[in-house]
C-alpha positions in Angstrom: 43.1 -27.2 -177.1 41.6 -27.4 -173.7 38.3 -29.3 -173.3 35.8 -28.5 -170.5 34.0 -31.9 -170.1 31.0 -32.5 -167.9 29.9 -36.1 -167.0 26.3 -36.9 -166.2 24.8 -39.1 -163.4 26.8 -42.4 -163.2 24.6 -44.3 -160.7 26.9 -47.2 -160.0 27.5 -48.1 -163.7 31.2 -48.9 -163.6 31.5 -50.5 -167.0 29.7 -47.7 -168.7 31.9 -45.2 -167.0 35.1 -46.9 -168.2 33.8 -47.2 -171.7 32.8 -43.5 -171.7 36.2 -42.3 -170.5 37.9 -44.6 -173.0 36.0 -42.8 -175.8 36.9 -39.4 -174.3 40.6 -40.3 -174.0 41.5 -37.7 -171.3 44.3 -35.3 -172.0 46.5 -33.5 -169.4 45.0 -30.1 -170.4 41.4 -31.2 -170.1 39.1 -29.9 -167.3 36.6 -32.4 -166.0 33.5 -31.7 -163.9 31.5 -34.7 -162.6 27.9 -33.7 -161.9 27.2 -36.0 -159.0 25.0 -39.1 -158.3 27.9 -41.5 -158.6 26.2 -44.1 -156.5 22.9 -46.0 -156.1 20.5 -47.8 -158.5 23.4 -49.4 -160.4 25.3 -52.5 -159.1 28.9 -51.1 -158.7 28.8 -48.0 -156.6 32.0 -48.9 -154.6 33.9 -49.6 -157.8 32.8 -46.3 -159.2 34.1 -44.5 -156.2 37.4 -46.3 -156.3 37.7 -45.3 -160.0 36.8 -41.6 -159.3 39.4 -41.4 -156.4 42.0 -42.8 -158.7 41.0 -40.4 -161.5 41.3 -37.5 -159.0 44.9 -38.5 -158.3 45.7 -38.5 -162.0 43.8 -35.3 -162.7 43.9 -33.2 -159.5 42.0 -30.2 -161.1 38.9 -32.4 -161.6 35.8 -31.0 -159.9 33.4 -33.5 -158.2 30.0 -32.1 -157.4 27.7 -33.6 -154.8 24.4 -35.1 -155.9 21.3 -35.8 -153.8 22.3 -39.5 -153.6 25.7 -38.7 -152.1 23.9 -36.4 -149.6 21.4 -39.1 -148.7 24.3 -41.6 -148.2 26.2 -39.2 -145.9 23.0 -38.5 -143.9 22.3 -42.3 -143.6 25.9 -43.0 -142.5 25.6 -40.3 -139.7 22.2 -41.7 -138.6 23.6 -45.3 -138.6 26.6 -44.2 -136.5 24.2 -42.6 -134.0 22.1 -45.7 -133.7 25.0 -48.1 -133.3 26.6 -45.8 -130.7 23.4 -45.5 -128.7 23.5 -41.8 -129.2 20.1 -41.3 -131.0 18.4 -38.0 -131.1 14.9 -38.9 -130.1 13.1 -35.9 -131.7 15.1 -36.4 -135.0 14.1 -40.0 -135.2 10.5 -39.3 -134.1 10.0 -36.9 -136.9 11.8 -39.1 -139.5 10.3 -41.9 -141.5 11.1 -45.3 -139.9 10.6 -48.9 -140.8 11.9 -52.1 -139.2 13.8 -50.2 -136.6 15.9 -48.3 -139.1 16.6 -44.6 -138.5 14.7 -42.4 -140.9 17.6 -41.3 -143.0 18.7 -44.9 -143.5 15.3 -46.1 -144.5 14.9 -43.1 -146.9 18.3 -43.7 -148.5 17.5 -47.4 -149.1 14.1 -46.6 -150.5 15.5 -44.0 -152.9 18.0 -46.2 -154.7 20.4 -47.1 -152.0 19.5 -50.7 -151.7 21.9 -51.6 -154.5 24.6 -49.6 -152.8 24.1 -51.4 -149.5 24.1 -54.7 -151.2 27.4 -53.9 -153.0 29.1 -53.0 -149.8 27.7 -56.0 -147.9 30.1 -58.4 -149.8 27.3 -60.8 -150.8 25.8 -61.1 -147.3 22.2 -59.8 -147.8 21.1 -60.4 -144.2 23.6 -57.9 -142.7 22.2 -54.9 -140.7 22.2 -52.0 -143.1 23.4 -49.7 -140.3 26.5 -51.9 -139.8 27.1 -52.0 -143.6 26.9 -48.2 -143.8 29.3 -47.6 -140.9 31.8 -50.0 -142.5 32.1 -48.1 -145.8 35.8 -47.4 -146.4 36.9 -44.1 -145.0 38.5 -43.2 -148.3 35.0 -43.3 -149.9 33.4 -41.2 -147.2 36.3 -38.7 -147.3 35.9 -38.4 -151.1 32.1 -37.8 -150.8 32.5 -35.2 -148.0 34.9 -33.3 -150.1 32.5 -32.9 -153.0 31.3 -29.4 -153.7 27.8 -28.0 -154.4 28.6 -25.9 -157.5 31.4 -24.8 -159.7 31.7 -21.6 -161.8 34.0 -21.6 -164.8 33.9 -19.3 -167.9 30.2 -18.5 -168.5 29.0 -21.9 -167.1 27.7 -22.8 -163.7 27.9 -26.5 -163.0 25.5 -28.0 -160.4 24.0 -31.4 -159.8 20.3 -30.5 -160.0 19.4 -26.8 -160.4 19.9 -23.3 -159.4 17.8 -20.8 -157.5 18.6 -17.4 -159.0 17.6 -15.8 -155.7 20.0 -18.0 -153.8 23.0 -18.4 -156.0 25.4 -19.6 -153.3 22.9 -21.9 -151.6 23.3 -20.2 -148.2 19.6 -19.3 -147.8 18.2 -22.7 -148.6 21.0 -25.0 -147.4 22.1 -26.0 -150.9 18.7 -27.6 -151.6 18.4 -26.3 -155.2 21.8 -27.7 -156.0 20.8 -31.1 -154.8 17.1 -31.4 -155.6 15.6 -28.8 -157.9 13.9 -30.0 -161.1 12.3 -26.8 -162.2 13.6 -25.8 -165.7 15.1 -22.4 -166.3 12.3 -21.2 -168.5 13.6 -17.6 -168.6 16.7 -15.9 -167.3 16.5 -14.1 -164.0 17.4 -10.4 -164.1 21.2 -10.2 -164.6 21.6 -13.9 -165.0 24.4 -14.7 -167.6 25.5 -18.2 -166.8 24.6 -21.4 -168.7 23.6 -24.0 -166.0 25.1 -27.5 -166.7 23.4 -30.2 -164.6 22.1 -33.7 -164.3 19.5 -35.1 -161.9 16.4 -35.0 -164.1 16.6 -37.8 -166.6 16.1 -37.0 -170.3 16.1 -39.2 -173.3 18.9 -37.3 -174.9 21.2 -34.5 -173.9 19.3 -31.2 -173.6 20.8 -27.9 -174.8 19.3 -24.4 -174.6 20.6 -20.9 -174.2 20.2 -21.3 -170.4 21.0 -24.9 -169.6 22.6 -28.2 -170.5 21.1 -31.4 -169.0 23.4 -34.4 -169.2 21.4 -37.0 -167.1 20.4 -39.5 -169.8 19.2 -42.2 -167.4 22.2 -44.4 -166.7 20.5 -45.2 -163.4 17.5 -46.5 -165.2 19.1 -48.7 -167.8 19.7 -46.0 -170.4 23.0 -44.4 -171.4 25.7 -42.4 -169.7 26.6 -39.1 -171.3 29.5 -36.7 -171.2 29.9 -33.4 -173.1 32.6 -30.8 -173.9 30.4 -27.8 -173.1 32.7 -25.5 -175.1 32.0 -27.3 -178.3 28.9 -29.4 -177.4 30.7 -32.5 -178.5 28.9 -35.5 -176.9 30.1 -39.0 -175.9 27.8 -41.7 -174.7 28.1 -45.2 -173.4 25.2 -47.7 -173.7 24.5 -50.4 -171.1 26.0 -53.8 -171.9 23.5 -56.3 -173.2 23.1 -59.6 -171.4 
């Protein structure tokens, strides 16, 4: 029997991810959808990306969604590349938040959970320029992140990282902002709306199920558990952080 398994926000928690997937015991007929936010806050973002890339090779039908943290990293890498090449866009940087000479997107990324990711990529050298660290991220990691998608439709489910704007289902009007950032719950169905939205992004103490949505972000990035769910049966698997 095929399972349709969604995995919530991982946030650099490699050990929890491995434990969770060992519980699930993936089968060839399973369909997996990872809901984004693979990086930041946790200590092992590079290792998580390596694991996901390997998993993609083993299960090529797997869907990887883009979270707001992946988007912030990609924006920060682009800004770091511009700075180091001397090809800064003055107006872009003038209108961006800056600190200590960092381009706005780099400073914003670090301040929103990316500090741990930069530290993990710096190989234990905390004094490295964050822009140099970001531009040295392995090309395989950046390629993987750039290939992530903003939403996935399957059966009567719509999988996204954060949320859905019923007036902008494809994200074209608002540049995918709802998919990356929205936290407003779906209190009532929009006219003609028939999909169950499966998402993460907004931490909850336990998986949330309603007729309109399933929220699987159970706070792995904040020291709580990592959750996966077969949305066809609502079977749940969870991995707890390892105690010191």
